[in-house]
Backbone and ligand atoms as CSV (ligand in chain L), in Angstrom:
chain,resi,resn,atom,element,x,y,z
A,1,MET,N,N,9.829,6.623,7.126
A,1,MET,CA,C,8.736,6.780,6.146
A,1,MET,C,C,7.726,5.660,6.375
A,2,PRO,N,N,6.485,5.997,6.697
A,2,PRO,CA,C,5.498,4.931,6.897
A,2,PRO,C,C,5.197,4.234,5.578
A,3,GLY,N,N,4.707,3.039,5.678
A,3,GLY,CA,C,4.217,2.357,4.496
A,3,GLY,C,C,5.275,1.565,3.757
A,4,ARG,N,N,6.363,1.219,4.396
A,4,ARG,CA,C,7.380,0.420,3.718
A,4,ARG,C,C,6.769,-0.911,3.312
A,5,GLY,N,N,6.916,-1.229,2.052
A,5,GLY,CA,C,6.382,-2.473,1.552
A,5,GLY,C,C,4.870,-2.477,1.439
A,6,TYR,N,N,4.270,-1.299,1.508
A,6,TYR,CA,C,2.817,-1.209,1.461
A,6,TYR,C,C,2.332,-1.564,0.073
A,7,LEU,N,N,1.444,-2.526,-0.031
A,7,LEU,CA,C,0.905,-2.913,-1.328
A,7,LEU,C,C,-0.431,-2.208,-1.527
A,8,GLY,N,N,-0.477,-1.359,-2.514
A,8,GLY,CA,C,-1.710,-0.639,-2.778
A,8,GLY,C,C,-1.446,0.841,-2.825
A,9,VAL,N,N,-2.497,1.613,-2.604
A,9,VAL,CA,C,-2.425,3.056,-2.762
A,9,VAL,C,C,-2.200,3.711,-1.416
A,10,MET,N,N,-1.241,4.636,-1.377
A,10,MET,CA,C,-0.944,5.383,-0.150
A,10,MET,C,C,-1.642,6.740,-0.243
A,11,PRO,N,N,-2.536,7.044,0.703
A,11,PRO,CA,C,-3.217,8.334,0.647
A,11,PRO,C,C,-2.207,9.477,0.615
A,12,ASP,N,N,-2.532,10.494,-0.146
A,12,ASP,CA,C,-1.705,11.702,-0.238
A,12,ASP,C,C,-0.365,11.485,-0.930
A,13,CYS,N,N,-0.218,10.372,-1.639
A,13,CYS,CA,C,1.007,10.154,-2.413
A,13,CYS,C,C,0.759,10.622,-3.850
A,14,LEU,N,N,1.579,11.577,-4.309
A,14,LEU,CA,C,1.413,12.150,-5.647
A,14,LEU,C,C,1.426,11.071,-6.726
A,15,PHE,N,N,2.389,10.168,-6.664
A,15,PHE,CA,C,2.498,9.196,-7.752
A,15,PHE,C,C,1.423,8.109,-7.649
A,16,CYS,N,N,0.955,7.785,-6.451
A,16,CYS,CA,C,-0.218,6.893,-6.356
A,16,CYS,C,C,-1.414,7.541,-7.053
A,17,LYS,N,N,-1.560,8.856,-6.886
A,17,LYS,CA,C,-2.690,9.555,-7.517
A,17,LYS,C,C,-2.519,9.594,-9.029
A,18,ILE,N,N,-1.302,9.735,-9.500
A,18,ILE,CA,C,-1.067,9.696,-10.957
A,18,ILE,C,C,-1.392,8.305,-11.489
A,19,VAL,N,N,-0.942,7.267,-10.813
A,19,VAL,CA,C,-1.242,5.903,-11.253
A,19,VAL,C,C,-2.750,5.674,-11.294
A,20,ALA,N,N,-3.456,6.219,-10.315
A,20,ALA,CA,C,-4.905,6.040,-10.236
A,20,ALA,C,C,-5.665,6.925,-11.220
A,21,GLY,N,N,-4.966,7.853,-11.875
A,21,GLY,CA,C,-5.621,8.763,-12.808
A,21,GLY,C,C,-6.294,9.944,-12.137
A,22,GLU,N,N,-6.032,10.126,-10.854
A,22,GLU,CA,C,-6.651,11.255,-10.126
A,22,GLU,C,C,-5.923,12.552,-10.407
A,23,ILE,N,N,-4.659,12.458,-10.810
A,23,ILE,CA,C,-3.869,13.620,-11.231
A,23,ILE,C,C,-3.405,13.313,-12.648
A,24,PRO,N,N,-3.567,14.276,-13.576
A,24,PRO,CA,C,-3.220,13.986,-14.966
A,24,PRO,C,C,-1.726,13.786,-15.180
A,25,SER,N,N,-1.416,12.990,-16.164
A,25,SER,CA,C,-0.024,12.774,-16.561
A,25,SER,C,C,-0.011,12.440,-18.039
A,26,THR,N,N,1.158,12.574,-18.638
A,26,THR,CA,C,1.312,12.198,-20.048
A,26,THR,C,C,1.886,10.793,-20.091
A,27,LYS,N,N,1.000,9.834,-20.280
A,27,LYS,CA,C,1.419,8.423,-20.249
A,27,LYS,C,C,2.315,8.104,-21.429
A,28,VAL,N,N,3.365,7.358,-21.143
A,28,VAL,CA,C,4.262,6.894,-22.196
A,28,VAL,C,C,4.167,5.380,-22.346
A,29,TYR,N,N,4.009,4.693,-21.216
A,29,TYR,CA,C,4.071,3.221,-21.220
A,29,TYR,C,C,3.355,2.731,-19.973
A,30,GLU,N,N,2.760,1.572,-20.075
A,30,GLU,CA,C,2.240,0.916,-18.871
A,30,GLU,C,C,2.224,-0.576,-19.083
A,31,ASP,N,N,2.322,-1.279,-17.981
A,31,ASP,CA,C,2.085,-2.720,-17.990
A,31,ASP,C,C,1.354,-3.052,-16.699
A,32,GLU,N,N,1.256,-4.328,-16.402
A,32,GLU,CA,C,0.445,-4.737,-15.245
A,32,GLU,C,C,0.960,-4.147,-13.933
A,33,HIS,N,N,2.274,-3.943,-13.844
A,33,HIS,CA,C,2.870,-3.557,-12.563
A,33,HIS,C,C,3.498,-2.172,-12.539
A,34,SER,N,N,3.674,-1.561,-13.708
A,34,SER,CA,C,4.395,-0.284,-13.798
A,34,SER,C,C,3.604,0.706,-14.641
A,35,TYR,N,N,3.880,1.986,-14.379
A,35,TYR,CA,C,3.250,3.066,-15.153
A,35,TYR,C,C,4.325,4.117,-15.403
A,36,ALA,N,N,4.409,4.595,-16.652
A,36,ALA,CA,C,5.461,5.549,-17.012
A,36,ALA,C,C,4.850,6.777,-17.670
A,37,PHE,N,N,5.382,7.935,-17.310
A,37,PHE,CA,C,4.830,9.212,-17.784
A,37,PHE,C,C,5.964,10.232,-17.887
A,38,ARG,N,N,5.716,11.282,-18.666
A,38,ARG,CA,C,6.760,12.290,-18.876
A,38,ARG,C,C,6.961,13.138,-17.626
A,39,ASP,N,N,8.236,13.405,-17.321
A,39,ASP,CA,C,8.564,14.281,-16.198
A,39,ASP,C,C,8.128,15.711,-16.546
A,40,LEU,N,N,7.543,16.397,-15.585
A,40,LEU,CA,C,7.062,17.776,-15.797
A,40,LEU,C,C,8.208,18.738,-16.035
A,41,ASN,N,N,9.386,18.396,-15.572
A,41,ASN,CA,C,10.555,19.273,-15.663
A,41,ASN,C,C,11.692,18.504,-16.325
A,42,PRO,N,N,11.581,18.265,-17.639
A,42,PRO,CA,C,12.512,17.333,-18.291
A,42,PRO,C,C,13.945,17.828,-18.296
A,43,GLN,N,N,14.852,16.900,-18.049
A,43,GLN,CA,C,16.290,17.187,-18.004
A,43,GLN,C,C,17.023,16.632,-19.225
A,44,ALA,N,N,16.277,16.101,-20.163
A,44,ALA,CA,C,16.844,15.543,-21.396
A,44,ALA,C,C,15.699,15.463,-22.399
A,45,PRO,N,N,16.007,15.325,-23.700
A,45,PRO,CA,C,14.927,15.218,-24.684
A,45,PRO,C,C,13.922,14.115,-24.352
A,46,THR,N,N,14.412,13.000,-23.863
A,46,THR,CA,C,13.520,11.982,-23.285
A,46,THR,C,C,13.764,11.954,-21.784
A,47,HIS,N,N,12.714,12.223,-21.022
A,47,HIS,CA,C,12.801,12.136,-19.558
A,47,HIS,C,C,11.461,11.581,-19.076
A,48,VAL,N,N,11.478,10.300,-18.814
A,48,VAL,CA,C,10.269,9.582,-18.414
A,48,VAL,C,C,10.468,9.058,-16.998
A,49,LEU,N,N,9.415,9.118,-16.202
A,49,LEU,CA,C,9.418,8.510,-14.867
A,49,LEU,C,C,8.634,7.218,-14.946
A,50,ILE,N,N,9.197,6.156,-14.431
A,50,ILE,CA,C,8.460,4.889,-14.373
A,50,ILE,C,C,8.309,4.505,-12.913
A,51,VAL,N,N,7.078,4.232,-12.513
A,51,VAL,CA,C,6.756,3.990,-11.104
A,51,VAL,C,C,6.076,2.636,-10.955
A,52,THR,N,N,6.235,2.067,-9.778
A,52,THR,CA,C,5.500,0.851,-9.442
A,52,THR,C,C,4.032,1.215,-9.200
A,53,ARG,N,N,3.137,0.356,-9.604
A,53,ARG,CA,C,1.721,0.627,-9.305
A,53,ARG,C,C,1.467,0.551,-7.800
A,54,ASP,N,N,2.116,-0.402,-7.134
A,54,ASP,CA,C,2.015,-0.478,-5.673
A,54,ASP,C,C,2.942,0.554,-5.053
A,55,HIS,N,N,2.607,0.973,-3.861
A,55,HIS,CA,C,3.405,2.007,-3.204
A,55,HIS,C,C,4.602,1.409,-2.474
A,56,PHE,N,N,5.789,1.840,-2.890
A,56,PHE,CA,C,7.028,1.629,-2.136
A,56,PHE,C,C,7.661,3.002,-2.014
A,57,SER,N,N,8.263,3.323,-0.888
A,57,SER,CA,C,8.716,4.702,-0.693
A,57,SER,C,C,9.978,5.021,-1.481
A,58,ASP,N,N,10.856,4.036,-1.630
A,58,ASP,CA,C,12.121,4.298,-2.325
A,58,ASP,C,C,12.730,2.958,-2.722
A,59,VAL,N,N,13.925,3.019,-3.321
A,59,VAL,CA,C,14.510,1.779,-3.831
A,59,VAL,C,C,14.933,0.854,-2.692
A,60,ALA,N,N,15.250,1.427,-1.531
A,60,ALA,CA,C,15.601,0.587,-0.386
A,60,ALA,C,C,14.372,-0.202,0.080
A,61,ASP,N,N,13.232,0.450,0.043
A,61,ASP,CA,C,11.968,-0.208,0.388
A,61,ASP,C,C,11.628,-1.266,-0.663
A,62,LEU,N,N,11.676,-0.877,-1.917
A,62,LEU,CA,C,11.356,-1.807,-3.013
A,62,LEU,C,C,12.264,-3.024,-2.985
A,63,GLY,N,N,13.541,-2.801,-2.664
A,63,GLY,CA,C,14.512,-3.893,-2.685
A,63,GLY,C,C,14.195,-5.007,-1.712
A,64,GLY,N,N,13.318,-4.769,-0.756
A,64,GLY,CA,C,12.884,-5.818,0.164
A,64,GLY,C,C,11.931,-6.809,-0.482
A,65,ASP,N,N,11.492,-6.489,-1.676
A,65,ASP,CA,C,10.560,-7.356,-2.391
A,65,ASP,C,C,11.215,-7.696,-3.735
A,66,ALA,N,N,11.861,-8.847,-3.796
A,66,ALA,CA,C,12.651,-9.185,-4.986
A,66,ALA,C,C,11.781,-9.252,-6.240
A,67,ALA,N,N,10.583,-9.793,-6.099
A,67,ALA,CA,C,9.723,-9.929,-7.281
A,67,ALA,C,C,9.286,-8.554,-7.791
A,68,ALA,N,N,8.927,-7.671,-6.876
A,68,ALA,CA,C,8.511,-6.326,-7.293
A,68,ALA,C,C,9.679,-5.565,-7.902
A,69,SER,N,N,10.876,-5.772,-7.352
A,69,SER,CA,C,12.070,-5.130,-7.918
A,69,SER,C,C,12.270,-5.580,-9.361
A,70,ALA,N,N,12.146,-6.870,-9.590
A,70,ALA,CA,C,12.326,-7.397,-10.946
A,70,ALA,C,C,11.249,-6.870,-11.880
A,71,ARG,N,N,10.061,-6.690,-11.357
A,71,ARG,CA,C,8.973,-6.183,-12.213
A,71,ARG,C,C,9.238,-4.749,-12.642
A,72,LEU,N,N,9.845,-3.945,-11.773
A,72,LEU,CA,C,10.162,-2.570,-12.191
A,72,LEU,C,C,11.240,-2.594,-13.278
A,73,LEU,N,N,12.245,-3.445,-13.120
A,73,LEU,CA,C,13.270,-3.553,-14.169
A,73,LEU,C,C,12.649,-4.027,-15.484
A,74,ALA,N,N,11.725,-4.955,-15.392
A,74,ALA,CA,C,11.054,-5.414,-16.612
A,74,ALA,C,C,10.271,-4.273,-17.252
A,75,GLY,N,N,9.685,-3.419,-16.422
A,75,GLY,CA,C,8.972,-2.265,-16.951
A,75,GLY,C,C,9.919,-1.301,-17.656
A,76,ILE,N,N,11.101,-1.088,-17.070
A,76,ILE,CA,C,12.098,-0.219,-17.715
A,76,ILE,C,C,12.484,-0.815,-19.070
A,77,ARG,N,N,12.661,-2.103,-19.097
A,77,ARG,CA,C,12.984,-2.771,-20.368
A,77,ARG,C,C,11.857,-2.571,-21.380
A,78,GLY,N,N,10.630,-2.748,-20.934
A,78,GLY,CA,C,9.491,-2.582,-21.841
A,78,GLY,C,C,9.371,-1.165,-22.356
A,79,LEU,N,N,9.565,-0.205,-21.464
A,79,LEU,CA,C,9.531,1.209,-21.859
A,79,LEU,C,C,10.620,1.490,-22.897
A,80,ALA,N,N,11.836,1.046,-22.626
A,80,ALA,CA,C,12.951,1.315,-23.539
A,80,ALA,C,C,12.699,0.679,-24.903
A,81,ARG,N,N,12.209,-0.535,-24.885
A,81,ARG,CA,C,11.943,-1.210,-26.168
A,81,ARG,C,C,10.841,-0.489,-26.929
A,82,GLN,N,N,9.799,-0.117,-26.248
A,82,GLN,CA,C,8.702,0.584,-26.913
A,82,GLN,C,C,9.171,1.900,-27.531
A,83,GLU,N,N,10.007,2.629,-26.810
A,83,GLU,CA,C,10.451,3.952,-27.260
A,83,GLU,C,C,11.695,3.879,-28.141
A,84,GLY,N,N,12.203,2.675,-28.361
A,84,GLY,CA,C,13.368,2.506,-29.220
A,84,GLY,C,C,14.651,3.046,-28.606
A,85,LEU,N,N,14.721,3.024,-27.274
A,85,LEU,CA,C,15.907,3.549,-26.581
A,85,LEU,C,C,16.955,2.455,-26.465
A,86,THR,N,N,18.138,2.727,-26.963
A,86,THR,CA,C,19.241,1.774,-26.804
A,86,THR,C,C,20.260,2.305,-25.810
A,87,ASP,N,N,20.420,3.637,-25.763
A,87,ASP,CA,C,21.343,4.279,-24.831
A,87,ASP,C,C,20.519,5.179,-23.931
A,88,PHE,N,N,20.465,4.852,-22.678
A,88,PHE,CA,C,19.670,5.666,-21.753
A,88,PHE,C,C,20.242,5.539,-20.358
A,89,ARG,N,N,19.976,6.549,-19.543
A,89,ARG,CA,C,20.420,6.537,-18.151
A,89,ARG,C,C,19.204,6.326,-17.258
A,90,THR,N,N,19.359,5.466,-16.265
A,90,THR,CA,C,18.292,5.184,-15.306
A,90,THR,C,C,18.754,5.650,-13.936
A,91,VAL,N,N,17.987,6.537,-13.314
A,91,VAL,CA,C,18.355,7.123,-12.021
A,91,VAL,C,C,17.246,6.845,-11.022
A,92,LEU,N,N,17.644,6.311,-9.873
A,92,LEU,CA,C,16.694,6.127,-8.767
A,92,LEU,C,C,17.249,6.868,-7.561
A,93,ASN,N,N,16.789,8.070,-7.330
A,93,ASN,CA,C,17.235,8.833,-6.167
A,93,ASN,C,C,16.620,8.222,-4.909
A,94,THR,N,N,17.442,8.056,-3.893
A,94,THR,CA,C,16.966,7.474,-2.632
A,94,THR,C,C,17.372,8.384,-1.498
A,95,GLY,N,N,16.409,9.151,-0.987
A,95,GLY,CA,C,16.665,10.061,0.112
A,95,GLY,C,C,16.740,11.519,-0.329
A,96,ALA,N,N,16.219,12.378,0.529
A,96,ALA,CA,C,16.197,13.809,0.231
A,96,ALA,C,C,17.597,14.362,0.028
A,97,GLY,N,N,18.591,13.737,0.689
A,97,GLY,CA,C,19.957,14.240,0.600
A,97,GLY,C,C,20.554,14.143,-0.794
A,98,VAL,N,N,20.000,13.265,-1.636
A,98,VAL,CA,C,20.488,13.167,-3.021
A,98,VAL,C,C,19.434,13.616,-4.014
A,99,GLY,N,N,18.379,14.246,-3.501
A,99,GLY,CA,C,17.426,14.873,-4.418
A,99,GLY,C,C,16.093,14.181,-4.564
A,100,GLN,N,N,15.834,13.100,-3.802
A,100,GLN,CA,C,14.497,12.509,-3.915
A,100,GLN,C,C,13.474,13.483,-3.349
A,101,SER,N,N,12.470,13.786,-4.146
A,101,SER,CA,C,11.440,14.731,-3.709
A,101,SER,C,C,10.057,14.100,-3.653
A,102,VAL,N,N,9.873,12.962,-4.315
A,102,VAL,CA,C,8.593,12.245,-4.261
A,102,VAL,C,C,8.891,10.854,-3.712
A,103,PHE,N,N,8.247,10.532,-2.602
A,103,PHE,CA,C,8.608,9.314,-1.874
A,103,PHE,C,C,7.691,8.142,-2.246
A,104,HIS,N,N,7.646,7.935,-3.540
A,104,HIS,CA,C,7.063,6.739,-4.170
A,104,HIS,C,C,8.103,6.322,-5.200
A,105,VAL,N,N,8.628,5.125,-5.074
A,105,VAL,CA,C,9.801,4.770,-5.877
A,105,VAL,C,C,9.538,5.002,-7.362
A,106,HIS,N,N,10.536,5.617,-8.002
A,106,HIS,CA,C,10.414,5.921,-9.430
A,106,HIS,C,C,11.807,5.930,-10.036
A,107,ALA,N,N,11.877,5.441,-11.253
A,107,ALA,CA,C,13.121,5.513,-12.011
A,107,ALA,C,C,12.981,6.605,-13.047
A,108,HIS,N,N,13.976,7.494,-13.074
A,108,HIS,CA,C,14.078,8.454,-14.160
A,108,HIS,C,C,14.744,7.728,-15.324
A,109,VAL,N,N,14.145,7.783,-16.491
A,109,VAL,CA,C,14.771,7.227,-17.699
A,109,VAL,C,C,15.059,8.406,-18.623
A,110,LEU,N,N,16.357,8.658,-18.819
A,110,LEU,CA,C,16.801,9.859,-19.545
A,110,LEU,C,C,17.573,9.434,-20.788
A,111,ALA,N,N,17.322,10.144,-21.882
A,111,ALA,CA,C,18.014,9.812,-23.131
A,111,ALA,C,C,17.921,10.997,-24.073
A,112,GLY,N,N,18.761,10.929,-25.124
A,112,GLY,CA,C,18.636,11.904,-26.197
A,112,GLY,C,C,19.649,13.021,-26.171
A,113,ARG,N,N,20.603,12.945,-25.253
A,113,ARG,CA,C,21.700,13.923,-25.231
A,113,ARG,C,C,22.916,13.264,-24.589
A,114,PRO,N,N,24.110,13.831,-24.860
A,114,PRO,CA,C,25.295,13.296,-24.172
A,114,PRO,C,C,25.171,13.510,-22.663
A,115,MET,N,N,25.694,12.578,-21.886
A,115,MET,CA,C,25.634,12.687,-20.423
A,115,MET,C,C,27.015,12.462,-19.826
A,116,GLY,N,N,27.352,13.289,-18.874
A,116,GLY,CA,C,28.650,13.181,-18.244
A,116,GLY,C,C,28.668,12.157,-17.126
A,117,TRP,N,N,29.880,11.842,-16.716
A,117,TRP,CA,C,30.082,10.957,-15.547
A,117,TRP,C,C,31.299,11.429,-14.800
A,118,PRO,N,N,31.298,11.564,-13.498
A,118,PRO,CA,C,30.214,11.183,-12.607
A,118,PRO,C,C,29.046,12.150,-12.680
A,119,PRO,N,N,27.858,11.700,-12.279
A,119,PRO,CA,C,26.685,12.574,-12.280
A,119,PRO,C,C,26.856,13.661,-11.213
A,120,GLY,N,N,26.170,14.758,-11.389
A,120,GLY,CA,C,26.252,15.867,-10.434
A,120,GLY,C,C,25.486,15.600,-9.166
L,1,AMP,P1,P,12.906,12.928,-7.563
L,1,AMP,O1,O,13.413,14.327,-7.312
L,1,AMP,O2,O,13.969,11.925,-7.929
L,1,AMP,O3,O,12.036,12.460,-6.415
L,1,AMP,O4,O,11.997,13.023,-8.853
L,1,AMP,C1,C,10.704,13.533,-8.827
L,1,AMP,C2,C,10.410,14.003,-10.212
L,1,AMP,O5,O,9.004,14.132,-10.344
L,1,AMP,C3,C,10.995,15.361,-10.579
L,1,AMP,O6,O,11.880,15.213,-11.690
L,1,AMP,C4,C,9.773,16.218,-10.930
L,1,AMP,O7,O,10.013,17.078,-12.017
L,1,AMP,C5,C,8.744,15.166,-11.246
L,1,AMP,N1,N,7.352,15.544,-11.032
L,1,AMP,C6,C,6.813,16.105,-9.926
L,1,AMP,N2,N,5.477,16.230,-10.063
L,1,AMP,C7,C,5.167,15.713,-11.278
L,1,AMP,C8,C,3.963,15.551,-12.019
L,1,AMP,N3,N,2.774,15.926,-11.508
L,1,AMP,N4,N,4.024,15.002,-13.246
L,1,AMP,C9,C,5.225,14.626,-13.763
L,1,AMP,N5,N,6.392,14.739,-13.120
L,1,AMP,C10,C,6.373,15.289,-11.902
């Protein structure tokens, strides 16, 4: 995947366009480094995607930048606090083989229903 560790906007990246406001989204939360919006195909009563403003392709890419990784976790914390979530599941799919379909790192934040383990 080109653009590993790329800081800024990646042309033709769906989530870069959402962050830039070029594609509409239902914003739930934002801070300096993260942007969160409702998933178009929700899998739980609360299903929010939180993305880095800078382009990283996946969590393996993001993990090469410790500060950016911490900023995404801080964004998840901010989102959860804002929405009053105490019990929630955070999913970061990495690779098409486990269901990643958008190659801009994003955490699914799911809440509002019982969830089984192990995940499917
Ligand atoms: P993943 O399969 O882990 O890469 O997650 C991608 C998620 O993005 C899926 O849950 C989709 O439903 C969601 N999605 C795709 N396009 C949009 C969009 N334009 N706005 C909101 N969510 C989207």
